[in-house]
N, C-alpha and C positions, 0 to 999 in steps of 0.2 A: 504494500500500500504506500502511496505517496501523498503526503499532506503538505499543502502550501498555505501558510497563514499570511495574509496581506493586509496592509493598512497604509494610509497616506502619511501617517505619523511615524517617523523613523524610531521614536522611543518604543513603539510597540514591539519591535524586534528584540530590543534589549530586555524588556519585561517578559516577553514570551520565552526567551532563552532561559531566564531565571525560573519561570514557572514550570517549564517543561524541559528541563535540562537533559534528561535521559531518554527523551522520546524523539524519534526521527521526524522532525517537522522543519520544513524550510520556512524561515521567516523572511519575508520580502517587503520592501517598501514600494508600493505602487497603488494606483487607483484602479479598483476593480473594473471600471469602465474602459480602461486602456488595454485590456487583454481580451482575447477570445477564450471561450470556456468550452470549446468543442471536445476537449479530452478530459473534462471533469466528470466524475461519477456523482459528485455532490457539490452544491453551492450552499454555504452557510453564511448568514449575516445576522448578527445579534443586535444590530442597531440601525435598522432601516429608517428610523425616525430622522436620521441625519442625511438621508439620501433622497435626491430628487425623485419623485414618484414616476414621472415619465421615463427617466433614464433607467430606473429599476425595471419597469414594465418592459422596456425595449430589450434589456439584457435577458430577462426571463423568457421573453418571446422567442429569442434567438438561440436558446440553449437546446441541446439534444433532448428529445422527448423522454428518454429514460433517465435523465439526470435528476437526482433527488434534490430537493430544495428545503432548507429549514430557515425560516425568517422570524425575527422578533422585532416588535415595535411596542409602542405604548400610547397612552393618552395624556402625556405630560407636555402640554402645549406651551408652558411658561418658560421653557429653556430656549435661549436665542438660536441655537443651532438645530433645534427640532423643527425641521421643515416638512416632515412627512408623518405626522402622528395620525392616529385613528381614534375616532370617538368611542369605539367599542370593538370587541373581538369580531362581531358580525360585520362591522364596517371594514375592518382589516381583511377579512375573508372575502368580502364582496368585491373589493377592488382587485384582488388577486385571482379570484375564481374564473374569470374569463380566459386566463392564460395558463392556468395550472389546475390539476386535479388535487384537491386537498384531502389528505388521508387522516390527518389529526390536527386539531386546533384546541388551544386552551388558554386560560388566563391565570396569571399569578398576581393576586392582589397585593399591593404595597400600601404603606400608610397614606401616601399622597397621590398615588397613581396606580394604574393597572398595567402590567406587562403582558403582551400577547405573543403567542407563538403559533405558527402554522408549519406543517410538514406535508410535503406533497411532491408531485412531479409535474 
């Protein structure tokens, strides 16, 4: 198995190496929209609230049909960099469902916001 963790922040590589020191993960600094994902068996993003919705939908529309996708977002609109929050889990699923089959979805309540996750293809 080959795992690549990417982020636009170069500090994430340093933190990732500390957290997963003995695991074979390539930590790279790049924008996920600057690469093709044709050879990926899974795409995971735990913070799509920071990602332009149209760009995310375009990326997912162009992935191979058998590529798994796990995405997380939230309803915490008050953060300046949260440009793609969802009002609810249903709202999150609704904007993704035209381009992917959702096999699992759930909510993790927090004290001031809810975190949503969907998994599908």
